[in-house]
C-alpha positions as CSV (number, residue, x, y, z in Angstrom):
1,M,81.8,152.8,96.6
2,F,78.1,152.6,97.2
3,R,76.5,149.4,98.5
4,H,72.8,148.5,98.9
5,V,71.9,145.4,101.0
6,S,68.4,144.2,101.6
7,A,68.1,141.8,104.5
8,P,66.3,138.7,103.3
9,A,63.2,137.6,105.2
10,R,63.5,133.9,104.3
11,F,65.8,131.4,102.4
12,F,69.1,132.8,103.7
13,S,72.2,131.4,105.4
14,Q,74.5,133.0,107.9
15,V,78.1,132.6,106.8
16,P,81.1,134.1,108.7
17,N,83.2,136.7,107.0
18,E,86.2,134.6,107.8
19,I,85.0,132.0,105.2
20,I,84.2,134.5,102.5
21,R,87.5,136.4,102.9
22,H,89.7,133.5,103.7
23,P,93.1,134.1,101.9
24,R,93.9,130.4,101.4
25,L,90.5,129.2,100.1
26,S,89.7,129.3,96.4
27,S,86.4,130.4,95.1
28,D,85.4,126.8,94.5
29,A,86.2,125.9,98.1
30,V,84.2,128.8,99.4
31,R,81.2,127.9,97.2
32,L,81.4,124.3,98.2
33,L,81.5,125.1,101.9
34,T,78.7,127.7,101.8
35,W,76.5,125.4,99.8
36,Q,77.0,122.6,102.4
37,L,76.3,125.0,105.3
38,S,73.0,126.2,103.6
39,L,71.6,122.7,103.5
40,P,69.1,121.5,106.1
41,A,70.4,119.7,109.1
42,E,68.8,116.4,108.1
43,A,70.2,116.5,104.5
44,E,72.4,113.6,103.6
45,E,74.3,115.1,100.7
46,S,78.0,114.3,100.1
47,L,80.6,116.8,99.0
48,S,80.9,115.2,95.6
49,R,77.2,115.5,95.1
50,T,77.3,119.2,96.0
51,A,80.2,119.7,93.6
52,R,78.3,118.2,90.7
53,R,75.3,120.4,91.5
54,A,77.5,123.5,91.7
55,G,79.2,122.8,88.4
56,I,82.6,122.2,89.9
57,G,84.8,119.8,87.9
58,K,86.7,116.8,89.2
59,V,90.1,118.4,89.5
60,A,88.7,121.6,91.0
61,F,86.7,119.6,93.5
62,L,89.7,117.6,94.7
63,R,91.7,120.9,95.0
64,A,88.9,122.6,96.9
65,K,88.3,119.6,99.2
66,G,92.0,119.4,100.1
67,Q,92.0,123.1,101.0
68,L,88.9,122.7,103.2
69,K,90.5,119.7,105.0
70,D,93.8,121.6,105.5
71,E,92.0,124.5,107.1
72,G,89.8,122.4,109.4
73,Y,86.4,123.1,107.8
74,V,85.9,119.5,106.5
75,H,86.7,116.2,108.3
76,E,86.1,112.7,107.0
77,W,86.8,109.2,108.2
78,R,85.9,105.6,107.6
79,E,83.7,103.8,110.0
80,Q,82.6,100.2,110.3
81,V,78.9,99.7,110.7
82,E,76.6,96.7,111.1
83,R,77.4,93.4,109.3
84,G,81.0,94.4,109.0
85,R,80.5,97.0,106.3
86,W,82.5,100.2,106.0
87,C,81.2,103.7,105.2
88,T,82.7,107.2,104.9
89,R,81.5,109.9,107.3
90,Q,82.0,113.6,106.5
91,L,81.6,116.6,108.9
92,V,81.4,120.2,107.7
93,S,81.7,123.1,110.0
94,N,81.6,126.9,109.7
95,V,84.6,127.2,112.1
96,P,87.9,125.4,111.9
97,L,88.1,122.3,114.0
98,V,90.8,119.9,115.0
99,R,90.3,116.1,114.7
100,E,89.5,115.6,118.3
101,E,86.8,118.3,118.3
102,A,85.3,116.8,115.2
103,I,85.2,113.3,116.7
104,R,83.5,114.7,119.9
105,L,80.9,116.6,117.8
106,A,80.1,113.5,115.8
107,G,79.2,111.7,119.0
108,G,82.3,109.5,119.3
109,G,81.4,107.5,116.2
110,A,84.4,108.7,114.3
111,D,86.9,106.8,116.4
112,E,88.5,104.4,114.0
113,S,89.5,102.0,116.8
114,V,85.9,101.1,117.6
115,Q,84.9,97.8,116.0
116,V,81.3,96.5,115.7
117,V,80.5,93.2,117.3
118,P,79.4,90.6,114.7
119,T,75.7,89.9,114.7
120,G,74.5,86.4,115.7
121,G,73.6,84.8,112.4
122,V,73.6,81.4,110.8
123,P,77.2,80.4,110.0
124,A,78.0,79.6,106.4
125,A,78.3,75.9,105.4
126,G,81.6,74.3,105.1
127,A,84.9,74.3,106.9
128,P,86.7,77.6,107.6
129,V,89.0,78.8,104.9
130,G,91.7,81.4,104.6
131,R,91.1,85.0,103.5
132,S,91.0,85.3,99.7
133,V,91.7,89.0,99.7
134,G,93.8,91.4,101.7
135,R,97.0,89.4,101.9
136,L,100.4,90.5,100.8
137,P,101.6,89.6,97.2
138,D,103.6,86.4,96.8
139,E,106.3,88.2,94.8
140,T,107.6,91.8,94.8
141,P,106.2,93.8,91.9
142,V,108.8,94.6,89.3
143,G,109.3,98.3,88.4
144,N,107.5,101.3,89.6
145,T,103.9,100.7,90.7
146,R,101.2,103.1,89.6
147,Q,100.3,105.7,92.2
148,P,96.6,106.9,92.4
149,G,97.5,110.6,92.6
150,A,100.1,110.6,89.8
151,E,97.5,111.3,87.1
152,V,96.0,114.2,88.9
153,D,99.5,115.7,89.5
154,A,100.3,115.3,85.8
155,V,97.1,117.0,84.7
156,L,97.7,119.9,87.1
157,A,101.3,120.2,85.8
158,E,100.0,120.4,82.3
159,G,97.5,123.1,83.3
160,R,100.3,125.1,84.9
161,R,102.4,124.8,81.7
162,V,99.5,126.2,79.7
163,I,99.2,129.2,82.0
164,D,102.9,129.9,82.2
165,A,103.2,130.1,78.4
166,L,100.3,132.6,78.0
167,P,102.6,135.7,78.2
168,Q,104.6,134.4,75.3
169,L,101.3,134.1,73.4
170,D,100.4,137.7,74.1
171,P,102.3,140.1,76.4
172,R,99.0,141.5,77.6
173,L,98.3,138.2,79.4
174,R,100.5,138.8,82.4
175,V,98.5,137.7,85.4
176,P,99.3,138.0,89.1
177,R,101.1,135.0,90.5
178,G,98.4,134.6,93.2
179,M,96.0,133.5,90.4
180,F,98.3,130.9,88.9
181,A,96.8,128.1,91.0
182,E,93.2,128.9,90.1
183,L,93.9,129.4,86.4
184,S,96.0,126.2,86.4
185,V,93.0,124.2,87.7
186,L,90.8,125.7,85.1
187,A,93.3,124.9,82.3
188,A,93.6,121.3,83.7
189,E,89.8,121.0,83.2
190,W,90.5,121.5,79.4
191,V,93.1,118.8,79.5
192,V,90.7,116.4,81.3
193,R,88.1,117.1,78.6
194,G,90.5,116.0,75.9
195,H,91.9,119.4,74.7
196,T,95.6,119.9,74.0
197,A,97.7,122.9,75.1
198,E,97.7,124.2,71.5
199,G,93.9,124.0,71.5
200,V,93.7,126.1,74.7
201,W,96.0,128.7,73.4
202,R,94.1,128.9,70.1
203,E,90.8,129.4,72.0
204,V,92.3,132.1,74.2
205,S,93.8,133.9,71.2
206,R,90.4,133.8,69.4
207,Q,88.7,135.6,72.3
208,L,91.3,138.3,72.9
209,P,90.5,141.9,71.9
210,R,92.1,143.2,68.8
211,P,95.8,144.1,68.9
212,G,96.5,147.5,70.4
213,T,93.6,147.3,72.9
214,G,94.7,147.2,76.5
215,I,93.6,144.5,78.9
216,H,93.2,146.0,82.3
217,R,92.5,142.7,84.1
218,P,94.0,139.7,82.2
219,G,93.4,137.4,85.1
220,G,89.7,138.0,85.1
221,L,89.6,137.7,81.3
222,L,91.4,134.3,81.4
223,R,89.1,133.1,84.2
224,Y,86.1,133.9,82.1
225,V,87.5,132.2,79.0
226,L,88.7,129.1,80.7
227,R,85.5,128.5,82.6
228,Q,83.7,127.9,79.3
229,V,85.1,124.5,78.2
230,P,83.8,123.7,74.7
231,P,83.5,120.1,73.5
232,V,86.5,118.6,71.6
233,A,86.0,119.2,67.9
234,V,85.6,115.9,66.0
235,P,87.4,115.8,62.6
236,P,84.9,115.5,59.8
237,A,84.6,112.1,58.2
238,P,86.2,111.9,54.7
239,R,83.7,112.4,51.9
240,P,83.1,109.3,49.8
241,E,84.4,109.3,46.3
242,P,81.6,110.2,43.8
243,R,80.5,107.5,41.5
244,V,81.2,109.6,38.4
245,A,84.9,109.7,39.2
246,R,85.3,106.0,38.5
247,M,83.3,106.1,35.2
248,R,84.6,106.4,31.7
249,E,83.2,107.9,28.5
250,C,82.3,105.3,25.8
251,A,84.4,105.7,22.6
252,G,81.7,104.1,20.4
253,E,79.9,105.9,17.5
254,R,76.4,104.7,18.3
255,H,75.7,107.3,21.0
256,V,74.3,110.7,20.1
257,Q,75.6,112.2,23.4
258,V,78.2,111.5,26.0
259,W,77.6,108.0,27.4
260,L,79.4,107.0,30.7
261,F,80.0,103.5,31.9
262,R,81.8,101.8,34.7
263,P,84.8,99.8,33.3
264,V,85.8,96.5,34.7
265,G,89.3,96.6,33.2
266,D,90.8,98.9,30.5
267,E,88.0,98.6,28.0
268,E,87.0,101.8,26.2
269,L,83.5,100.6,25.0
270,C,80.3,100.1,26.9
271,A,78.6,96.8,27.1
272,E,76.1,97.6,24.3
273,C,78.9,98.8,21.9
274,R,80.9,95.6,22.7
275,R,78.0,93.4,21.9
276,E,77.2,95.2,18.7
277,R,80.8,95.0,17.5
278,A,81.0,91.3,18.3
279,A,77.8,90.7,16.3
280,E,79.2,92.5,13.3
281,S,82.4,90.5,13.5
282,E,80.4,87.2,13.5
283,S,78.3,88.3,10.5
284,E,81.4,89.2,8.4
285,S,83.0,85.8,9.1
286,E,80.0,83.7,8.0
287,L,79.4,82.7,4.3
288,V,76.2,83.1,2.3
289,P,74.0,80.0,2.9
290,G,73.4,79.1,-0.8
291,V,77.1,79.3,-1.8
292,E,78.0,77.2,1.2
293,S,75.5,74.4,0.1
294,V,76.8,74.3,-3.5
295,A,80.4,74.1,-2.4
296,V,79.6,71.2,0.0
297,R,77.7,69.3,-2.7
298,G,80.4,69.8,-5.3
299,A,83.1,68.5,-2.9
300,S,81.0,65.4,-2.2
301,A,80.5,64.8,-6.0
302,V,84.3,65.0,-6.7
303,R,85.1,62.5,-4.0
304,A,82.4,60.1,-5.3
305,A,83.6,60.4,-8.9
306,L,87.1,59.5,-7.9
307,R,85.8,56.4,-6.2
308,G,83.6,55.5,-9.3
309,E,80.4,55.5,-7.4
310,W,78.7,58.5,-9.0
311,E,75.3,57.8,-10.6
312,W,74.1,60.3,-13.1
313,G,70.6,61.5,-13.2
314,S,67.8,60.2,-15.4
315,G,68.4,62.5,-18.4
316,P,69.1,61.3,-22.0
317,G,72.7,62.3,-21.9
318,A,73.3,60.2,-18.8
319,R,71.6,57.1,-20.3
320,A,73.6,57.3,-23.5
321,C,76.8,57.6,-21.6
322,S,75.9,54.5,-19.6
323,E,75.1,52.4,-22.8
324,Q,78.2,53.3,-24.7
325,P,80.4,50.2,-25.3
326,E,84.0,50.2,-24.2
327,G,86.7,51.1,-26.7
328,G,84.3,52.4,-29.6
329,A,81.7,54.9,-30.5
330,A,78.0,54.2,-31.0
């Protein structure tokens, strides 16, 4: 093994080998610690801010922060400052420290028993009242209360289940047991982003080499695949029904080509054909105007003759009929 190292002249940090080769610190924990140690002394950057800048997810950050606190590289405490407010202090070290050493290095400000004396201000108006928050509940809650860390444990358990089932997906994916914790955190990131276990397995199968090809380092391959978390695929919206699907061909004979219309009910003719057919029906039912007038006048004359009120016209035959005596001829 050949190695070539060039000593940097500027922009470098001195990190002990104990941190880089620590057997109980994950890669995210080492990166988080070295990033914090490389910052200037006056920098006020929290661990969560460093995790976001380093691209470390929420679950991986909580796991890495817990490892650093267990090994003594990170200490944090809550401290009461002016005006009774509380803040969280964090201390990062390149060597493991116990709590007493961390308190002494912080200047004694980390002692939780120290209380700040209230400042002399103008008191609020009105009589003193009891505390509105912070008291015990009046009644005992029914059932199991929700624990803050239950969701994180459930997500990590789901990630572990995904990793445990990978050898059943492909026998070549048998990883060392020492990598299960790291791969479970990466798989949990997929679950947090909204992916299902089947979706993770499907993505892993898609990126595997063809069958028959050996995988020399399945743990490294899975680490590479699981670090790239794609967005959750959104199902496509259903396509709207085309307008032609609800149209019907007109059965009339007036069209020279196919004529489509949108029916309201079960009609088979378009609006133009229905109007044309209605007009033809009305014309067939009507009589000729001249015949109708003769029939009307004839009916009126018959009714008048029966009543004896008919007056003949001014012709000679009509006058002779009116001068003829009763009971004899002229």
